[in-house]
C-alpha positions as CSV (number, residue, x, y, z in Angstrom):
1,M,-1.3,-7.7,33.4
2,N,-0.4,-10.8,35.3
3,I,1.5,-13.7,33.7
4,G,2.2,-17.1,35.2
5,L,5.6,-18.6,34.4
6,D,6.3,-22.3,35.2
7,M,9.8,-22.1,36.6
8,M,10.2,-25.9,36.7
9,G,9.2,-26.8,33.2
10,G,11.9,-27.7,30.7
11,D,15.2,-29.6,30.6
12,F,17.2,-26.7,31.9
13,A,14.7,-25.4,34.5
14,P,14.7,-23.3,36.5
15,L,17.9,-21.6,35.5
16,E,17.0,-20.8,31.9
17,A,13.6,-19.5,33.0
18,V,15.4,-17.1,35.4
19,K,17.7,-16.0,32.6
20,G,14.7,-15.3,30.3
21,L,12.9,-13.4,33.0
22,H,15.9,-11.3,33.6
23,T,16.1,-10.3,29.9
24,Y,12.4,-9.6,29.8
25,L,12.5,-7.3,32.8
26,A,15.6,-5.5,31.6
27,Q,14.1,-4.8,28.1
28,S,10.5,-3.9,29.1
29,A,9.6,-0.3,29.9
30,Q,6.3,-1.5,31.5
31,P,6.7,-5.2,32.4
32,A,3.8,-7.4,33.3
33,N,3.5,-8.8,36.8
34,I,5.2,-12.2,36.7
35,F,4.1,-15.0,39.0
36,C,7.1,-17.4,39.2
37,I,5.6,-20.8,40.0
38,G,7.9,-23.5,41.3
39,D,10.2,-24.5,44.2
40,E,10.2,-21.3,46.2
41,G,13.7,-21.7,47.8
42,H,15.4,-22.8,44.6
43,V,13.8,-20.1,42.5
44,K,14.4,-17.3,45.1
45,N,18.1,-18.2,45.3
46,L,18.5,-18.1,41.5
47,L,16.7,-14.8,41.3
48,L,19.1,-13.4,43.8
49,D,22.2,-14.9,42.1
50,H,21.2,-13.4,38.8
51,K,20.3,-10.0,40.3
52,V,16.7,-10.2,38.9
53,P,14.7,-7.2,40.1
54,T,11.8,-8.4,42.2
55,S,9.4,-5.5,42.1
56,D,7.3,-7.0,39.4
57,I,7.8,-10.6,40.5
58,K,5.8,-12.8,42.9
59,I,6.9,-16.3,43.8
60,V,4.2,-19.0,44.1
61,H,5.4,-22.2,45.7
62,A,4.7,-25.5,44.0
63,G,6.3,-28.5,45.6
64,Q,5.9,-31.0,42.7
65,V,7.1,-31.2,39.1
66,I,5.5,-33.1,36.3
67,D,8.4,-34.8,34.5
68,M,8.7,-35.0,30.7
69,H,8.3,-38.8,30.6
70,E,5.1,-38.9,32.8
71,Q,1.7,-39.8,31.4
72,A,0.1,-36.4,31.1
73,T,-3.5,-37.0,32.3
74,K,-2.4,-39.2,35.2
75,A,0.3,-36.9,36.4
76,F,-1.9,-33.8,36.1
77,K,-4.5,-35.5,38.3
78,E,-2.1,-37.0,40.8
79,K,0.2,-34.0,41.2
80,P,-2.1,-31.1,42.2
81,D,0.9,-29.2,43.7
82,S,2.9,-29.4,40.5
83,S,4.0,-26.1,38.9
84,I,1.8,-26.9,35.8
85,A,-1.3,-27.8,37.9
86,V,-0.9,-24.7,40.2
87,G,-0.4,-22.5,37.1
88,F,-3.7,-23.7,35.5
89,H,-5.5,-23.3,38.8
90,M,-4.4,-19.7,39.0
91,L,-5.4,-19.1,35.4
92,A,-8.8,-20.7,35.8
93,S,-9.4,-18.7,39.0
94,G,-8.4,-15.4,37.4
95,K,-5.3,-14.8,39.5
96,I,-3.2,-14.6,36.3
97,D,-4.2,-13.6,32.7
98,G,-1.9,-16.0,30.9
99,F,0.3,-19.1,31.6
100,I,3.6,-20.2,30.1
101,S,5.5,-23.5,30.4
102,A,8.3,-25.4,28.7
103,G,7.3,-28.5,30.7
104,N,5.4,-31.7,29.8
105,T,3.5,-30.8,26.6
106,G,0.8,-33.4,27.2
107,A,0.2,-32.0,30.7
108,M,0.0,-28.5,29.3
109,L,-2.6,-29.6,26.8
110,V,-4.6,-31.4,29.5
111,G,-4.6,-28.3,31.6
112,A,-5.6,-26.1,28.7
113,L,-8.5,-28.3,27.5
114,Y,-9.8,-29.4,30.9
115,S,-9.0,-26.6,33.4
116,I,-9.9,-23.6,31.3
117,K,-11.7,-25.4,28.4
118,A,-12.3,-24.6,24.8
119,I,-14.2,-21.4,23.9
120,A,-17.9,-22.0,23.1
121,G,-18.2,-22.8,19.4
122,V,-14.6,-24.0,18.9
123,Q,-14.8,-27.7,18.1
124,R,-11.1,-28.4,18.5
125,P,-8.4,-25.9,19.8
126,A,-5.2,-25.9,17.7
127,I,-1.5,-25.3,18.2
128,A,-0.1,-22.7,15.9
129,S,3.5,-22.1,14.9
130,I,5.1,-19.2,13.0
131,V,6.9,-19.8,9.7
132,P,9.5,-17.4,8.4
133,K,9.0,-16.1,4.8
134,M,11.7,-15.4,2.2
135,N,10.6,-11.8,2.0
136,G,11.1,-11.2,5.8
137,S,7.4,-11.5,6.8
138,T,5.9,-14.2,9.0
139,G,3.3,-16.9,8.3
140,I,1.1,-18.9,10.6
141,L,0.8,-22.7,10.3
142,L,-1.9,-24.7,12.1
143,D,-2.5,-27.2,13.4
144,V,1.1,-28.5,14.2
145,G,0.4,-31.5,16.3
146,L,-2.7,-31.3,18.6
147,N,-5.1,-32.8,16.0
148,A,-3.6,-35.5,14.0
149,D,-7.0,-36.4,12.5
150,C,-9.5,-33.8,11.5
151,K,-12.8,-33.2,9.9
152,P,-13.4,-30.6,7.2
153,E,-15.2,-28.3,9.7
154,N,-12.1,-28.4,11.9
155,L,-9.8,-27.1,9.2
156,N,-12.4,-24.4,8.4
157,Q,-12.2,-23.2,12.0
158,F,-8.4,-23.4,12.0
159,G,-8.6,-20.8,9.1
160,L,-10.5,-18.4,11.3
161,L,-8.4,-19.1,14.4
162,G,-5.2,-18.5,12.5
163,S,-6.6,-15.3,10.9
164,L,-7.5,-13.8,14.3
165,Y,-4.0,-14.8,15.6
166,A,-2.3,-13.2,12.6
167,R,-4.3,-10.0,13.0
168,N,-4.1,-9.5,16.7
169,V,-0.6,-10.6,17.4
170,F,1.3,-10.0,14.1
171,D,-0.7,-7.0,12.9
172,I,-1.4,-8.7,9.5
173,E,-4.5,-7.0,8.1
174,N,-6.9,-9.3,6.1
175,P,-4.5,-12.3,6.3
176,K,-4.5,-14.6,3.3
177,V,-5.6,-18.1,4.2
178,G,-4.3,-21.1,2.2
179,L,-5.2,-24.8,2.5
180,L,-2.0,-27.0,2.4
181,N,-2.6,-29.5,-0.3
182,V,-0.9,-31.7,-2.9
183,G,-1.9,-29.3,-5.8
184,E,-3.3,-25.9,-6.4
185,E,-6.5,-26.9,-8.3
186,E,-9.7,-27.0,-6.4
187,G,-10.4,-30.7,-6.9
188,K,-6.9,-31.8,-5.6
189,G,-6.2,-33.8,-2.5
190,N,-8.0,-36.4,-0.4
191,I,-11.5,-36.5,0.8
192,L,-10.6,-34.3,3.8
193,T,-9.0,-31.5,1.8
194,Q,-11.5,-31.5,-0.9
195,A,-14.4,-31.1,1.6
196,A,-12.4,-28.5,3.6
197,F,-11.8,-26.5,0.5
198,Q,-15.5,-26.0,0.0
199,S,-16.0,-25.0,3.7
200,L,-13.2,-22.5,3.6
201,K,-14.4,-21.1,0.3
202,E,-17.8,-20.4,1.8
203,N,-16.4,-18.9,5.0
204,R,-17.0,-15.1,4.8
205,D,-15.0,-14.4,7.9
206,I,-11.7,-15.2,6.3
207,N,-9.7,-14.3,3.1
208,F,-9.4,-17.7,1.6
209,I,-7.1,-17.8,-1.5
210,G,-7.4,-21.6,-2.2
211,N,-4.9,-24.4,-2.1
212,I,-1.2,-24.0,-1.5
213,E,1.6,-26.5,-2.0
214,G,4.6,-27.4,0.1
215,R,6.8,-25.2,-2.1
216,D,4.7,-22.2,-1.1
217,V,5.2,-22.5,2.6
218,F,8.2,-20.1,2.7
219,Q,6.9,-17.8,0.0
220,D,4.4,-14.9,0.4
221,K,1.4,-16.7,-1.1
222,A,-0.5,-17.2,2.2
223,D,-0.2,-15.7,5.7
224,V,-2.2,-18.5,7.4
225,M,-1.6,-22.1,6.3
226,V,-4.2,-24.7,7.3
227,C,-3.7,-28.4,7.7
228,E,-4.3,-31.3,10.1
229,G,-1.8,-31.8,12.9
230,F,-0.1,-34.8,11.4
231,T,1.0,-32.9,8.3
232,G,1.6,-29.7,10.2
233,N,4.0,-31.3,12.7
234,I,6.0,-32.9,9.9
235,V,6.3,-29.5,8.2
236,L,7.3,-27.8,11.5
237,K,10.0,-30.4,12.4
238,L,11.4,-30.2,8.9
239,A,11.6,-26.5,9.1
240,E,13.3,-26.7,12.5
241,S,15.9,-29.0,11.0
242,L,16.9,-26.3,8.5
243,F,18.4,-24.3,11.3
244,D,20.2,-27.4,12.7
245,A,21.6,-28.2,9.2
246,A,22.8,-24.6,8.8
247,K,24.6,-24.7,12.1
248,Q,26.3,-28.0,11.2
249,L,27.4,-26.6,7.9
250,S,28.5,-23.3,9.5
251,I,26.1,-21.4,7.2
252,D,25.5,-17.8,8.4
253,N,22.3,-16.8,6.8
254,N,19.6,-14.4,8.2
255,F,16.7,-16.4,6.7
256,L,17.9,-19.7,8.1
257,H,18.5,-18.0,11.5
258,R,14.8,-17.3,11.7
259,F,14.1,-21.0,12.0
260,N,15.8,-21.0,15.5
261,Y,13.1,-22.1,17.9
262,E,14.6,-19.7,20.5
263,N,13.5,-16.7,18.4
264,V,10.0,-18.1,18.3
265,G,9.8,-18.9,22.0
266,G,6.7,-21.0,22.1
267,T,3.4,-22.0,20.5
268,P,0.0,-20.8,21.6
269,V,-3.0,-23.0,22.1
270,L,-5.6,-21.3,20.0
271,G,-9.3,-21.7,20.9
272,V,-9.1,-22.1,24.7
273,A,-10.5,-19.4,27.0
274,K,-7.3,-17.8,28.1
275,P,-3.8,-17.4,26.8
276,V,-1.6,-20.5,27.1
277,V,1.9,-20.7,25.6
278,I,3.8,-24.0,25.3
279,G,7.6,-23.9,24.9
280,H,10.2,-26.4,23.7
281,G,11.5,-28.8,26.3
282,I,15.1,-27.6,25.6
283,S,14.1,-23.9,25.9
284,S,16.9,-21.5,26.7
285,G,16.8,-18.1,28.4
286,N,16.1,-16.4,25.0
287,A,13.2,-18.8,24.3
288,F,11.7,-18.0,27.7
289,F,12.1,-14.3,27.0
290,N,10.2,-14.7,23.7
291,M,7.5,-16.8,25.4
292,I,6.8,-14.1,27.9
293,R,6.6,-11.5,25.1
294,L,4.2,-13.7,23.1
295,A,1.9,-14.1,26.2
296,E,2.1,-10.4,26.8
297,K,0.9,-9.7,23.2
298,M,-1.9,-12.2,23.4
299,I,-3.2,-10.6,26.6
300,F,-2.7,-7.0,25.4
301,S,-4.5,-7.6,22.1
302,N,-7.4,-9.5,23.8
303,L,-6.9,-12.4,21.3
304,C,-9.1,-14.8,23.4
305,G,-11.8,-12.2,23.6
306,E,-11.8,-11.7,19.9
307,I,-12.0,-15.5,19.3
308,T,-14.9,-15.7,21.8
309,E,-16.8,-13.0,20.0
310,K,-16.2,-14.5,16.5
311,F,-17.3,-18.0,17.6
312,R,-20.2,-16.9,19.7
313,P,-23.1,-19.3,18.9
């Protein structure tokens, strides 16, 4: 198993990427082969300073960096030697099996959609995020930002993408799929959710349970929660703020601790041909560690292969 790690992506790169890599290698009995993509001299010195074992590491030099503020499409095209562009070239050519970065989110999406492309039959790939549940389980919310405007058939496909992700990565058998709406009744919502309800209801590849409301998000009503990216991103950012509020109020609570983005690591782009994980720009070493673990699980479970098979025309 070969995983590409963008060492230059994120506000605290490459130091935090090195810390995360060190933790991963220390805790993994059979670690993947990690391709560290970035400034070779800088990365090599940090690996030595932090005594990171190098038997499972290969450094791939990339002399450019796509900064957070740069226009994504333009930067991806004009910086072919950037760590993100090099990573996607390696992914597309089969040199690595998955790619991770906490760098420019737009550039990561450009690479995912145009370098390795969507799986045949997937109309719009989606970004999924996990949601802690009060009973200790984990839910999946999608889309959380890639598709601000959607058609009913897009939400229908999100239900299947989320179900496959829940089964393959989180071992949730027959995941319950709910449509995030303003009421539980079938006729509730706007034109989009009303039409999406019918599509999801007729989808025999998922376990659709109907509408769920905002108050159900942290309960055990649905394992997969479907919405367009505008609503999903607001829910995600609100959820993240709960952890920040708990810290400011010095509240020590296990449930609230689960909202810490570091424990999540990153979000996968579901519906593209190979595993791509996007991390938060302020990712710490622990976040990088969890991003690597997520990519490892996606590759090991053959999630992209399962999606390809399910969406085969």
